[in-house]
PDB file as gemmi writes it, atoms N, CA and C in Angstrom:
CRYST1    1.000    1.000    1.000  90.00  90.00  90.00 P 1                      
ATOM      1  N   MET A   1      19.380  10.983  -1.145  1.00  0.00           N  
ATOM      2  CA  MET A   1      18.626  11.043  -2.382  1.00  0.00           C  
ATOM      3  C   MET A   1      17.258  10.393  -2.213  1.00  0.00           C  
ATOM      4  N   ALA A   2      17.212   9.214  -1.592  1.00  0.00           N  
ATOM      5  CA  ALA A   2      15.934   8.528  -1.392  1.00  0.00           C  
ATOM      6  C   ALA A   2      15.015   9.365  -0.517  1.00  0.00           C  
ATOM      7  N   GLU A   3      15.588  10.016   0.492  1.00  0.00           N  
ATOM      8  CA  GLU A   3      14.787  10.872   1.367  1.00  0.00           C  
ATOM      9  C   GLU A   3      14.180  12.023   0.573  1.00  0.00           C  
ATOM     10  N   GLN A   4      14.958  12.581  -0.351  1.00  0.00           N  
ATOM     11  CA  GLN A   4      14.470  13.680  -1.172  1.00  0.00           C  
ATOM     12  C   GLN A   4      13.323  13.211  -2.073  1.00  0.00           C  
ATOM     13  N   ILE A   5      13.432  12.006  -2.620  1.00  0.00           N  
ATOM     14  CA  ILE A   5      12.371  11.457  -3.460  1.00  0.00           C  
ATOM     15  C   ILE A   5      11.110  11.243  -2.631  1.00  0.00           C  
ATOM     16  N   GLU A   6      11.268  10.756  -1.396  1.00  0.00           N  
ATOM     17  CA  GLU A   6      10.118  10.566  -0.519  1.00  0.00           C  
ATOM     18  C   GLU A   6       9.449  11.902  -0.213  1.00  0.00           C  
ATOM     19  N   MET A   7      10.255  12.930   0.035  1.00  0.00           N  
ATOM     20  CA  MET A   7       9.706  14.260   0.315  1.00  0.00           C  
ATOM     21  C   MET A   7       8.966  14.781  -0.912  1.00  0.00           C  
ATOM     22  N   GLN A   8       9.550  14.584  -2.080  1.00  0.00           N  
ATOM     23  CA  GLN A   8       8.911  15.028  -3.316  1.00  0.00           C  
ATOM     24  C   GLN A   8       7.567  14.323  -3.490  1.00  0.00           C  
ATOM     25  N   ALA A   9       7.529  13.020  -3.266  1.00  0.00           N  
ATOM     26  CA  ALA A   9       6.287  12.256  -3.402  1.00  0.00           C  
ATOM     27  C   ALA A   9       5.237  12.740  -2.404  1.00  0.00           C  
ATOM     28  N   LEU A  10       5.660  13.050  -1.192  1.00  0.00           N  
ATOM     29  CA  LEU A  10       4.740  13.554  -0.179  1.00  0.00           C  
ATOM     30  C   LEU A  10       4.149  14.894  -0.608  1.00  0.00           C  
ATOM     31  N   VAL A  11       4.996  15.789  -1.069  1.00  0.00           N  
ATOM     32  CA  VAL A  11       4.531  17.108  -1.501  1.00  0.00           C  
ATOM     33  C   VAL A  11       3.575  16.972  -2.687  1.00  0.00           C  
ATOM     34  N   GLU A  12       3.918  16.104  -3.636  1.00  0.00           N  
ATOM     35  CA  GLU A  12       3.041  15.895  -4.797  1.00  0.00           C  
ATOM     36  C   GLU A  12       1.692  15.316  -4.374  1.00  0.00           C  
ATOM     37  N   ALA A  13       1.696  14.415  -3.397  1.00  0.00           N  
ATOM     38  CA  ALA A  13       0.442  13.828  -2.914  1.00  0.00           C  
ATOM     39  C   ALA A  13      -0.445  14.892  -2.274  1.00  0.00           C  
ATOM     40  N   VAL A  14       0.155  15.769  -1.492  1.00  0.00           N  
ATOM     41  CA  VAL A  14      -0.623  16.847  -0.869  1.00  0.00           C  
ATOM     42  C   VAL A  14      -1.160  17.791  -1.945  1.00  0.00           C  
ATOM     43  N   ALA A  15      -0.342  18.112  -2.940  1.00  0.00           N  
ATOM     44  CA  ALA A  15      -0.797  18.978  -4.034  1.00  0.00           C  
ATOM     45  C   ALA A  15      -1.975  18.343  -4.767  1.00  0.00           C  
ATOM     46  N   ASP A  16      -1.888  17.049  -5.042  1.00  0.00           N  
ATOM     47  CA  ASP A  16      -2.995  16.348  -5.706  1.00  0.00           C  
ATOM     48  C   ASP A  16      -4.262  16.386  -4.851  1.00  0.00           C  
ATOM     49  N   PHE A  17      -4.097  16.202  -3.543  1.00  0.00           N  
ATOM     50  CA  PHE A  17      -5.241  16.261  -2.636  1.00  0.00           C  
ATOM     51  C   PHE A  17      -5.892  17.639  -2.687  1.00  0.00           C  
ATOM     52  N   VAL A  18      -5.075  18.676  -2.603  1.00  0.00           N  
ATOM     53  CA  VAL A  18      -5.600  20.048  -2.608  1.00  0.00           C  
ATOM     54  C   VAL A  18      -6.298  20.343  -3.935  1.00  0.00           C  
ATOM     55  N   ARG A  19      -5.706  19.897  -5.043  1.00  0.00           N  
ATOM     56  CA  ARG A  19      -6.334  20.114  -6.359  1.00  0.00           C  
ATOM     57  C   ARG A  19      -7.688  19.403  -6.463  1.00  0.00           C  
ATOM     58  N   GLY A  20      -7.830  18.297  -5.770  1.00  0.00           N  
ATOM     59  CA  GLY A  20      -9.060  17.513  -5.843  1.00  0.00           C  
ATOM     60  C   GLY A  20     -10.190  18.008  -4.958  1.00  0.00           C  
ATOM     61  N   LEU A  21      -9.912  18.970  -4.102  1.00  0.00           N  
ATOM     62  CA  LEU A  21     -10.960  19.491  -3.225  1.00  0.00           C  
ATOM     63  C   LEU A  21     -12.045  20.184  -4.043  1.00  0.00           C  
ATOM     64  N   GLN A  22     -13.276  19.962  -3.677  1.00  0.00           N  
ATOM     65  CA  GLN A  22     -14.413  20.601  -4.351  1.00  0.00           C  
ATOM     66  C   GLN A  22     -14.758  21.880  -3.590  1.00  0.00           C  
ATOM     67  N   LEU A  23     -14.145  22.970  -3.996  1.00  0.00           N  
ATOM     68  CA  LEU A  23     -14.331  24.245  -3.322  1.00  0.00           C  
ATOM     69  C   LEU A  23     -14.877  25.265  -4.305  1.00  0.00           C  
ATOM     70  N   GLU A  24     -15.374  26.359  -3.757  1.00  0.00           N  
ATOM     71  CA  GLU A  24     -15.896  27.434  -4.595  1.00  0.00           C  
ATOM     72  C   GLU A  24     -15.333  28.765  -4.131  1.00  0.00           C  
ATOM     73  N   GLY A  25     -15.390  29.724  -5.022  1.00  0.00           N  
ATOM     74  CA  GLY A  25     -15.042  31.095  -4.691  1.00  0.00           C  
ATOM     75  C   GLY A  25     -13.608  31.262  -4.225  1.00  0.00           C  
ATOM     76  N   GLN A  26     -13.471  32.057  -3.164  1.00  0.00           N  
ATOM     77  CA  GLN A  26     -12.143  32.399  -2.656  1.00  0.00           C  
ATOM     78  C   GLN A  26     -11.394  31.169  -2.148  1.00  0.00           C  
ATOM     79  N   ALA A  27     -12.098  30.237  -1.546  1.00  0.00           N  
ATOM     80  CA  ALA A  27     -11.442  29.014  -1.057  1.00  0.00           C  
ATOM     81  C   ALA A  27     -10.855  28.220  -2.221  1.00  0.00           C  
ATOM     82  N   ALA A  28     -11.565  28.163  -3.353  1.00  0.00           N  
ATOM     83  CA  ALA A  28     -11.049  27.462  -4.535  1.00  0.00           C  
ATOM     84  C   ALA A  28      -9.801  28.160  -5.060  1.00  0.00           C  
ATOM     85  N   PHE A  29      -9.826  29.486  -5.071  1.00  0.00           N  
ATOM     86  CA  PHE A  29      -8.661  30.252  -5.521  1.00  0.00           C  
ATOM     87  C   PHE A  29      -7.458  29.966  -4.624  1.00  0.00           C  
ATOM     88  N   HIS A  30      -7.668  30.029  -3.314  1.00  0.00           N  
ATOM     89  CA  HIS A  30      -6.569  29.771  -2.378  1.00  0.00           C  
ATOM     90  C   HIS A  30      -6.042  28.342  -2.520  1.00  0.00           C  
ATOM     91  N   ALA A  31      -6.917  27.400  -2.784  1.00  0.00           N  
ATOM     92  CA  ALA A  31      -6.479  26.013  -2.987  1.00  0.00           C  
ATOM     93  C   ALA A  31      -5.615  25.899  -4.240  1.00  0.00           C  
ATOM     94  N   ARG A  32      -5.989  26.606  -5.322  1.00  0.00           N  
ATOM     95  CA  ARG A  32      -5.170  26.579  -6.546  1.00  0.00           C  
ATOM     96  C   ARG A  32      -3.801  27.201  -6.292  1.00  0.00           C  
ATOM     97  N   VAL A  33      -3.772  28.294  -5.545  1.00  0.00           N  
ATOM     98  CA  VAL A  33      -2.493  28.936  -5.213  1.00  0.00           C  
ATOM     99  C   VAL A  33      -1.633  27.985  -4.382  1.00  0.00           C  
ATOM    100  N   ALA A  34      -2.249  27.348  -3.387  1.00  0.00           N  
ATOM    101  CA  ALA A  34      -1.504  26.408  -2.538  1.00  0.00           C  
ATOM    102  C   ALA A  34      -0.985  25.230  -3.354  1.00  0.00           C  
ATOM    103  N   ALA A  35      -1.805  24.692  -4.252  1.00  0.00           N  
ATOM    104  CA  ALA A  35      -1.371  23.571  -5.090  1.00  0.00           C  
ATOM    105  C   ALA A  35      -0.227  24.004  -6.000  1.00  0.00           C  
ATOM    106  N   GLY A  36      -0.297  25.222  -6.520  1.00  0.00           N  
ATOM    107  CA  GLY A  36       0.797  25.739  -7.354  1.00  0.00           C  
ATOM    108  C   GLY A  36       2.089  25.867  -6.569  1.00  0.00           C  
ATOM    109  N   ALA A  37       1.987  26.371  -5.342  1.00  0.00           N  
ATOM    110  CA  ALA A  37       3.177  26.507  -4.498  1.00  0.00           C  
ATOM    111  C   ALA A  37       3.769  25.133  -4.177  1.00  0.00           C  
ATOM    112  N   LEU A  38       2.916  24.167  -3.908  1.00  0.00           N  
ATOM    113  CA  LEU A  38       3.403  22.811  -3.648  1.00  0.00           C  
ATOM    114  C   LEU A  38       4.062  22.219  -4.889  1.00  0.00           C  
ATOM    115  N   GLY A  39       3.554  22.558  -6.057  1.00  0.00           N  
ATOM    116  CA  GLY A  39       4.182  22.112  -7.300  1.00  0.00           C  
ATOM    117  C   GLY A  39       5.591  22.656  -7.443  1.00  0.00           C  
ATOM    118  N   ILE A  40       5.770  23.925  -7.064  1.00  0.00           N  
ATOM    119  CA  ILE A  40       7.109  24.526  -7.105  1.00  0.00           C  
ATOM    120  C   ILE A  40       8.042  23.784  -6.155  1.00  0.00           C  
ATOM    121  N   VAL A  41       7.561  23.487  -4.952  1.00  0.00           N  
ATOM    122  CA  VAL A  41       8.386  22.764  -3.975  1.00  0.00           C  
ATOM    123  C   VAL A  41       8.761  21.385  -4.516  1.00  0.00           C  
ATOM    124  N   ALA A  42       7.806  20.687  -5.109  1.00  0.00           N  
ATOM    125  CA  ALA A  42       8.088  19.348  -5.650  1.00  0.00           C  
ATOM    126  C   ALA A  42       9.129  19.422  -6.763  1.00  0.00           C  
ATOM    127  N   ARG A  43       8.998  20.417  -7.650  1.00  0.00           N  
ATOM    128  CA  ARG A  43       9.985  20.555  -8.734  1.00  0.00           C  
ATOM    129  C   ARG A  43      11.349  20.955  -8.179  1.00  0.00           C  
ATOM    130  N   GLU A  44      11.354  21.774  -7.144  1.00  0.00           N  
ATOM    131  CA  GLU A  44      12.616  22.167  -6.498  1.00  0.00           C  
ATOM    132  C   GLU A  44      13.329  20.929  -5.963  1.00  0.00           C  
ATOM    133  N   LEU A  45      12.572  20.054  -5.310  1.00  0.00           N  
ATOM    134  CA  LEU A  45      13.161  18.826  -4.778  1.00  0.00           C  
ATOM    135  C   LEU A  45      13.653  17.914  -5.893  1.00  0.00           C  
ATOM    136  N   ALA A  46      12.908  17.846  -6.987  1.00  0.00           N  
ATOM    137  CA  ALA A  46      13.255  16.932  -8.079  1.00  0.00           C  
ATOM    138  C   ALA A  46      14.424  17.432  -8.915  1.00  0.00           C  
ATOM    139  N   GLN A  47      14.467  18.736  -9.155  1.00  0.00           N  
ATOM    140  CA  GLN A  47      15.418  19.259 -10.133  1.00  0.00           C  
ATOM    141  C   GLN A  47      16.640  19.939  -9.533  1.00  0.00           C  
ATOM    142  N   ALA A  48      16.573  20.303  -8.273  1.00  0.00           N  
ATOM    143  CA  ALA A  48      17.707  20.918  -7.578  1.00  0.00           C  
ATOM    144  C   ALA A  48      18.352  22.048  -8.387  1.00  0.00           C  
ATOM    145  N   PRO A  49      17.593  23.114  -8.686  1.00  0.00           N  
ATOM    146  CA  PRO A  49      18.163  24.190  -9.491  1.00  0.00           C  
ATOM    147  C   PRO A  49      19.318  24.910  -8.808  1.00  0.00           C  
ATOM    148  N   ARG A  50      19.320  24.935  -7.474  1.00  0.00           N  
ATOM    149  CA  ARG A  50      20.449  25.574  -6.787  1.00  0.00           C  
ATOM    150  C   ARG A  50      21.738  24.817  -7.082  1.00  0.00           C  
ATOM    151  N   ALA A  51      21.643  23.492  -7.140  1.00  0.00           N  
ATOM    152  CA  ALA A  51      22.834  22.693  -7.453  1.00  0.00           C  
ATOM    153  C   ALA A  51      23.289  22.952  -8.882  1.00  0.00           C  
ATOM    154  N   ALA A  52      22.329  23.080  -9.803  1.00  0.00           N  
ATOM    155  CA  ALA A  52      22.681  23.371 -11.200  1.00  0.00           C  
ATOM    156  C   ALA A  52      23.325  24.747 -11.314  1.00  0.00           C  
ATOM    157  N   GLU A  53      22.772  25.715 -10.599  1.00  0.00           N  
ATOM    158  CA  GLU A  53      23.353  27.063 -10.616  1.00  0.00           C  
ATOM    159  C   GLU A  53      24.744  27.050  -9.998  1.00  0.00           C  
ATOM    160  N   ALA A  54      24.896  26.351  -8.882  1.00  0.00           N  
ATOM    161  CA  ALA A  54      26.205  26.275  -8.229  1.00  0.00           C  
ATOM    162  C   ALA A  54      27.237  25.640  -9.151  1.00  0.00           C  
ATOM    163  N   ALA A  55      26.843  24.588  -9.856  1.00  0.00           N  
ATOM    164  CA  ALA A  55      27.774  23.936 -10.785  1.00  0.00           C  
ATOM    165  C   ALA A  55      28.153  24.874 -11.922  1.00  0.00           C  
ATOM    166  N   ALA A  56      27.168  25.599 -12.454  1.00  0.00           N  
ATOM    167  CA  ALA A  56      27.450  26.534 -13.548  1.00  0.00           C  
ATOM    168  C   ALA A  56      28.384  27.647 -13.083  1.00  0.00           C  
ATOM    169  N   LEU A  57      28.113  28.200 -11.902  1.00  0.00           N  
ATOM    170  CA  LEU A  57      28.957  29.289 -11.400  1.00  0.00           C  
ATOM    171  C   LEU A  57      30.345  28.785 -11.020  1.00  0.00           C  
ATOM    172  N   ALA A  58      30.420  27.608 -10.421  1.00  0.00           N  
ATOM    173  CA  ALA A  58      31.730  27.051 -10.060  1.00  0.00           C  
ATOM    174  C   ALA A  58      32.562  26.816 -11.308  1.00  0.00           C  
ATOM    175  N   GLY A  59      31.926  26.313 -12.351  1.00  0.00           N  
ATOM    176  CA  GLY A  59      32.645  26.109 -13.608  1.00  0.00           C  
ATOM    177  C   GLY A  59      33.136  27.414 -14.190  1.00  0.00           C  
ATOM    178  N   PHE A  60      32.318  28.437 -14.094  1.00  0.00           N  
ATOM    179  CA  PHE A  60      32.708  29.733 -14.642  1.00  0.00           C  
ATOM    180  C   PHE A  60      33.777  30.404 -13.784  1.00  0.00           C  
ATOM    181  N   LEU A  61      33.572  30.396 -12.459  1.00  0.00           N  
ATOM    182  CA  LEU A  61      34.500  31.089 -11.557  1.00  0.00           C  
ATOM    183  C   LEU A  61      35.780  30.294 -11.312  1.00  0.00           C  
ATOM    184  N   GLY A  62      35.744  29.000 -11.624  1.00  0.00           N  
ATOM    185  CA  GLY A  62      36.933  28.182 -11.454  1.00  0.00           C  
ATOM    186  C   GLY A  62      37.165  27.704 -10.035  1.00  0.00           C  
ATOM    187  N   ARG A  63      36.133  27.779  -9.200  1.00  0.00           N  
ATOM    188  CA  ARG A  63      36.256  27.297  -7.824  1.00  0.00           C  
ATOM    189  C   ARG A  63      34.878  27.031  -7.263  1.00  0.00           C  
ATOM    190  N   GLU A  64      34.824  26.133  -6.291  1.00  0.00           N  
ATOM    191  CA  GLU A  64      33.565  25.849  -5.614  1.00  0.00           C  
ATOM    192  C   GLU A  64      33.502  26.637  -4.322  1.00  0.00           C  
ATOM    193  N   ALA A  65      32.313  27.096  -3.996  1.00  0.00           N  
ATOM    194  CA  ALA A  65      32.055  27.829  -2.758  1.00  0.00           C  
ATOM    195  C   ALA A  65      30.549  27.769  -2.535  1.00  0.00           C  
ATOM    196  N   PRO A  66      30.074  28.191  -1.358  1.00  0.00           N  
ATOM    197  CA  PRO A  66      28.622  28.246  -1.177  1.00  0.00           C  
ATOM    198  C   PRO A  66      27.992  29.120  -2.267  1.00  0.00           C  
ATOM    199  N   LEU A  67      26.792  28.762  -2.682  1.00  0.00           N  
ATOM    200  CA  LEU A  67      26.140  29.458  -3.789  1.00  0.00           C  
ATOM    201  C   LEU A  67      26.050  30.958  -3.544  1.00  0.00           C  
ATOM    202  N   ASP A  68      25.654  31.365  -2.343  1.00  0.00           N  
ATOM    203  CA  ASP A  68      25.546  32.800  -2.061  1.00  0.00           C  
ATOM    204  C   ASP A  68      26.886  33.507  -2.213  1.00  0.00           C  
ATOM    205  N   THR A  69      27.963  32.839  -1.841  1.00  0.00           N  
ATOM    206  CA  THR A  69      29.308  33.410  -1.985  1.00  0.00           C  
ATOM    207  C   THR A  69      29.656  33.580  -3.455  1.00  0.00           C  
ATOM    208  N   MET A  70      29.343  32.567  -4.258  1.00  0.00           N  
ATOM    209  CA  MET A  70      29.648  32.665  -5.692  1.00  0.00           C  
ATOM    210  C   MET A  70      28.792  33.732  -6.366  1.00  0.00           C  
ATOM    211  N   ARG A  71      27.531  33.840  -5.956  1.00  0.00           N  
ATOM    212  CA  ARG A  71      26.674  34.898  -6.508  1.00  0.00           C  
ATOM    213  C   ARG A  71      27.242  36.271  -6.173  1.00  0.00           C  
ATOM    214  N   ALA A  72      27.639  36.444  -4.913  1.00  0.00           N  
ATOM    215  CA  ALA A  72      28.195  37.730  -4.491  1.00  0.00           C  
ATOM    216  C   ALA A  72      29.470  38.052  -5.260  1.00  0.00           C  
ATOM    217  N   GLU A  73      30.325  37.061  -5.451  1.00  0.00           N  
ATOM    218  CA  GLU A  73      31.554  37.285  -6.213  1.00  0.00           C  
ATOM    219  C   GLU A  73      31.235  37.677  -7.650  1.00  0.00           C  
ATOM    220  N   LEU A  74      30.316  36.969  -8.260  1.00  0.00           N  
ATOM    221  CA  LEU A  74      29.931  37.273  -9.638  1.00  0.00           C  
ATOM    222  C   LEU A  74      29.374  38.688  -9.736  1.00  0.00           C  
ATOM    223  N   CYS A  75      28.473  39.043  -8.828  1.00  0.00           N  
ATOM    224  CA  CYS A  75      27.888  40.390  -8.839  1.00  0.00           C  
ATOM    225  C   CYS A  75      28.952  41.458  -8.636  1.00  0.00           C  
ATOM    226  N   GLY A  76      29.866  41.227  -7.704  1.00  0.00           N  
ATOM    227  CA  GLY A  76      30.943  42.189  -7.464  1.00  0.00           C  
ATOM    228  C   GLY A  76      31.818  42.376  -8.690  1.00  0.00           C  
ATOM    229  N   ARG A  77      32.159  41.271  -9.336  1.00  0.00           N  
ATOM    230  CA  ARG A  77      32.999  41.362 -10.536  1.00  0.00           C  
ATOM    231  C   ARG A  77      32.260  42.051 -11.679  1.00  0.00           C  
ATOM    232  N   LEU A  78      30.952  41.849 -11.755  1.00  0.00           N  
ATOM    233  CA  LEU A  78      30.161  42.554 -12.768  1.00  0.00           C  
ATOM    234  C   LEU A  78      30.104  44.050 -12.467  1.00  0.00           C  
ATOM    235  N   ARG A  79      29.864  44.402 -11.195  1.00  0.00           N  
ATOM    236  CA  ARG A  79      29.811  45.817 -10.808  1.00  0.00           C  
ATOM    237  C   ARG A  79      31.123  46.529 -11.091  1.00  0.00           C  
ATOM    238  N   MET A  80      32.233  45.836 -10.850  1.00  0.00           N  
ATOM    239  CA  MET A  80      33.557  46.447 -11.061  1.00  0.00           C  
ATOM    240  C   MET A  80      33.980  46.367 -12.527  1.00  0.00           C  
ATOM    241  N   ARG A  81      33.075  45.847 -13.362  1.00  0.00           N  
ATOM    242  CA  ARG A  81      33.313  45.734 -14.804  1.00  0.00           C  
ATOM    243  C   ARG A  81      34.513  44.845 -15.140  1.00  0.00           C  
ATOM    244  N   GLN A  82      34.785  43.896 -14.245  1.00  0.00           N  
ATOM    245  CA  GLN A  82      35.816  42.898 -14.540  1.00  0.00           C  
ATOM    246  C   GLN A  82      35.264  41.842 -15.490  1.00  0.00           C  
ATOM    247  N   LEU A  83      33.942  41.762 -15.550  1.00  0.00           N  
ATOM    248  CA  LEU A  83      33.265  40.826 -16.447  1.00  0.00           C  
ATOM    249  C   LEU A  83      32.324  41.610 -17.348  1.00  0.00           C  
ATOM    250  N   THR A  84      32.230  41.177 -18.592  1.00  0.00           N  
ATOM    251  CA  THR A  84      31.310  41.782 -19.556  1.00  0.00           C  
ATOM    252  C   THR A  84      30.589  40.647 -20.281  1.00  0.00           C  
ATOM    253  N   PRO A  85      29.560  40.959 -21.058  1.00  0.00           N  
ATOM    254  CA  PRO A  85      28.897  39.896 -21.825  1.00  0.00           C  
ATOM    255  C   PRO A  85      29.847  39.153 -22.764  1.00  0.00           C  
ATOM    256  N   GLU A  86      30.960  39.775 -23.094  1.00  0.00           N  
ATOM    257  CA  GLU A  86      31.932  39.127 -23.976  1.00  0.00           C  
ATOM    258  C   GLU A  86      32.867  38.178 -23.231  1.00  0.00           C  
ATOM    259  N   THR A  87      32.834  38.192 -21.907  1.00  0.00           N  
ATOM    260  CA  THR A  87      33.688  37.304 -21.122  1.00  0.00           C  
ATOM    261  C   THR A  87      33.316  35.856 -21.436  1.00  0.00           C  
ATOM    262  N   PRO A  88      34.284  35.051 -21.892  1.00  0.00           N  
ATOM    263  CA  PRO A  88      33.977  33.662 -22.261  1.00  0.00           C  
ATOM    264  C   PRO A  88      33.308  32.894 -21.112  1.00  0.00           C  
ATOM    265  N   GLY A  89      32.184  32.290 -21.419  1.00  0.00           N  
ATOM    266  CA  GLY A  89      31.482  31.453 -20.456  1.00  0.00           C  
ATOM    267  C   GLY A  89      30.467  32.169 -19.587  1.00  0.00           C  
ATOM    268  N   LEU A  90      30.517  33.497 -19.522  1.00  0.00           N  
ATOM    269  CA  LEU A  90      29.612  34.224 -18.629  1.00  0.00           C  
ATOM    270  C   LEU A  90      28.155  34.049 -19.041  1.00  0.00           C  
ATOM    271  N   VAL A  91      27.850  34.343 -20.274  1.00  0.00           N  
ATOM    272  CA  VAL A  91      26.463  34.250 -20.727  1.00  0.00           C  
ATOM    273  C   VAL A  91      25.956  32.818 -20.596  1.00  0.00           C  
ATOM    274  N   GLU A  92      26.794  31.852 -20.912  1.00  0.00           N  
ATOM    275  CA  GLU A  92      26.389  30.446 -20.800  1.00  0.00           C  
ATOM    276  C   GLU A  92      26.082  30.068 -19.349  1.00  0.00           C  
ATOM    277  N   ALA A  93      26.916  30.520 -18.417  1.00  0.00           N  
ATOM    278  CA  ALA A  93      26.689  30.214 -16.999  1.00  0.00           C  
ATOM    279  C   ALA A  93      25.402  30.860 -16.502  1.00  0.00           C  
ATOM    280  N   LEU A  94      25.183  32.113 -16.875  1.00  0.00           N  
ATOM    281  CA  LEU A  94      23.968  32.805 -16.445  1.00  0.00           C  
ATOM    282  C   LEU A  94      22.728  32.193 -17.090  1.00  0.00           C  
ATOM    283  N   THR A  95      22.836  31.806 -18.345  1.00  0.00           N  
ATOM    284  CA  THR A  95      21.708  31.172 -19.032  1.00  0.00           C  
ATOM    285  C   THR A  95      21.369  29.836 -18.381  1.00  0.00           C  
ATOM    286  N   ALA A  96      22.370  29.033 -18.080  1.00  0.00           N  
ATOM    287  CA  ALA A  96      22.132  27.733 -17.438  1.00  0.00           C  
ATOM    288  C   ALA A  96      21.446  27.910 -16.088  1.00  0.00           C  
ATOM    289  N   ALA A  97      21.902  28.881 -15.302  1.00  0.00           N  
ATOM    290  CA  ALA A  97      21.306  29.122 -13.989  1.00  0.00           C  
ATOM    291  C   ALA A  97      19.866  29.608 -14.125  1.00  0.00           C  
ATOM    292  N   THR A  98      19.627  30.498 -15.067  1.00  0.00           N  
ATOM    293  CA  THR A  98      18.283  31.041 -15.268  1.00  0.00           C  
ATOM    294  C   THR A  98      17.317  29.967 -15.748  1.00  0.00           C  
ATOM    295  N   LEU A  99      17.741  29.152 -16.694  1.00  0.00           N  
ATOM    296  CA  LEU A  99      16.870  28.089 -17.203  1.00  0.00           C  
ATOM    297  C   LEU A  99      16.555  27.060 -16.119  1.00  0.00           C  
ATOM    298  N   ALA A 100      17.537  26.744 -15.281  1.00  0.00           N  
ATOM    299  CA  ALA A 100      17.297  25.801 -14.181  1.00  0.00           C  
ATOM    300  C   ALA A 100      16.233  26.352 -13.240  1.00  0.00           C  
ATOM    301  N   ARG A 101      16.312  27.638 -12.951  1.00  0.00           N  
ATOM    302  CA  ARG A 101      15.332  28.271 -12.066  1.00  0.00           C  
ATOM    303  C   ARG A 101      13.950  28.306 -12.716  1.00  0.00           C  
ATOM    304  N   LEU A 102      13.898  28.635 -14.008  1.00  0.00           N  
ATOM    305  CA  LEU A 102      12.616  28.693 -14.712  1.00  0.00           C  
ATOM    306  C   LEU A 102      11.938  27.332 -14.781  1.00  0.00           C  
ATOM    307  N   ARG A 103      12.729  26.270 -14.931  1.00  0.00           N  
ATOM    308  CA  ARG A 103      12.143  24.926 -14.984  1.00  0.00           C  
ATOM    309  C   ARG A 103      11.376  24.607 -13.706  1.00  0.00           C  
ATOM    310  N   VAL A 104      11.785  25.219 -12.604  1.00  0.00           N  
ATOM    311  CA  VAL A 104      11.110  25.004 -11.327  1.00  0.00           C  
ATOM    312  C   VAL A 104       9.961  25.994 -11.157  1.00  0.00           C  
ATOM    313  N   ASP A 105      10.260  27.278 -11.317  1.00  0.00           N  
ATOM    314  CA  ASP A 105       9.271  28.314 -11.024  1.00  0.00           C  
ATOM    315  C   ASP A 105       8.128  28.366 -12.026  1.00  0.00           C  
ATOM    316  N   ASN A 106       8.433  28.170 -13.301  1.00  0.00           N  
ATOM    317  CA  ASN A 106       7.412  28.299 -14.335  1.00  0.00           C  
ATOM    318  C   ASN A 106       7.766  27.391 -15.508  1.00  0.00           C  
ATOM    319  N   PRO A 107       7.544  26.078 -15.363  1.00  0.00           N  
ATOM    320  CA  PRO A 107       7.988  25.140 -16.397  1.00  0.00           C  
ATOM    321  C   PRO A 107       7.287  25.317 -17.740  1.00  0.00           C  
ATOM    322  N   ARG A 108       6.192  26.063 -17.770  1.00  0.00           N  
ATOM    323  CA  ARG A 108       5.503  26.302 -19.044  1.00  0.00           C  
ATOM    324  C   ARG A 108       5.869  27.658 -19.643  1.00  0.00           C  
ATOM    325  N   TYR A 109       6.927  28.271 -19.132  1.00  0.00           N  
ATOM    326  CA  TYR A 109       7.373  29.562 -19.661  1.00  0.00           C  
ATOM    327  C   TYR A 109       7.735  29.380 -21.131  1.00  0.00           C  
ATOM    328  N   PRO A 110       7.162  30.181 -22.027  1.00  0.00           N  
ATOM    329  CA  PRO A 110       7.355  29.961 -23.466  1.00  0.00           C  
ATOM    330  C   PRO A 110       8.812  29.907 -23.918  1.00  0.00           C  
ATOM    331  N   THR A 111       9.676  30.671 -23.300  1.00  0.00           N  
ATOM    332  CA  THR A 111      11.078  30.687 -23.713  1.00  0.00           C  
ATOM    333  C   THR A 111      11.737  29.330 -23.511  1.00  0.00           C  
ATOM    334  N   LEU A 112      11.332  28.591 -22.487  1.00  0.00           N  
ATOM    335  CA  LEU A 112      11.910  27.266 -22.265  1.00  0.00           C  
ATOM    336  C   LEU A 112      11.675  26.365 -23.467  1.00  0.00           C  
ATOM    337  N   GLU A 113      10.462  26.377 -23.966  1.00  0.00           N  
ATOM    338  CA  GLU A 113      10.153  25.548 -25.137  1.00  0.00           C  
ATOM    339  C   GLU A 113      10.910  26.038 -26.361  1.00  0.00           C  
ATOM    340  N   ARG A 114      10.954  27.348 -26.539  1.00  0.00           N  
ATOM    341  CA  ARG A 114      11.632  27.908 -27.704  1.00  0.00           C  
ATOM    342  C   ARG A 114      13.112  27.553 -27.712  1.00  0.00           C  
ATOM    343  N   LEU A 115      13.717  27.543 -26.545  1.00  0.00           N  
ATOM    344  CA  LEU A 115      15.135  27.212 -26.441  1.00  0.00           C  
ATOM    345  C   LEU A 115      15.369  25.706 -26.414  1.00  0.00           C  
ATOM    346  N   GLY A 116      14.294  24.950 -26.381  1.00  0.00           N  
ATOM    347  CA  GLY A 116      14.432  23.496 -26.335  1.00  0.00           C  
ATOM    348  C   GLY A 116      14.977  23.014 -25.014  1.00  0.00           C  
ATOM    349  N   ALA A 117      14.736  23.791 -23.958  1.00  0.00           N  
ATOM    350  CA  ALA A 117      15.322  23.485 -22.660  1.00  0.00           C  
ATOM    351  C   ALA A 117      14.325  22.859 -21.701  1.00  0.00           C  
ATOM    352  N   ALA A 118      13.123  22.616 -22.145  1.00  0.00           N  
ATOM    353  CA  ALA A 118      12.108  22.094 -21.221  1.00  0.00           C  
ATOM    354  C   ALA A 118      12.364  20.642 -20.886  1.00  0.00           C  
TER     355      ALA A 118                                                      
END                                                                             
């Protein structure tokens, strides 16, 4: 955990440095893109959305497994129509996973605020 916090701090420091560069034109644009990407990495380290998704899916599926395995199982069960939107817990698990991902990828996404999930 401490190592992850150190990595997050390092990434945030680099993002701050890049944001502070006095650039113009295309170089300024590329610096903003790079700083944005570093922001995503820092939030990924801080919030661990994969862990949140894994917990939501494990709770729904009733077992723990690697995240990719649980995703594949969920998709297969959806394709075979073993699960529907009416399946208890399905919508909640998918919503939790989606919101966790949005908090990292786009924390200012309007739906997050509307749902009170920010």
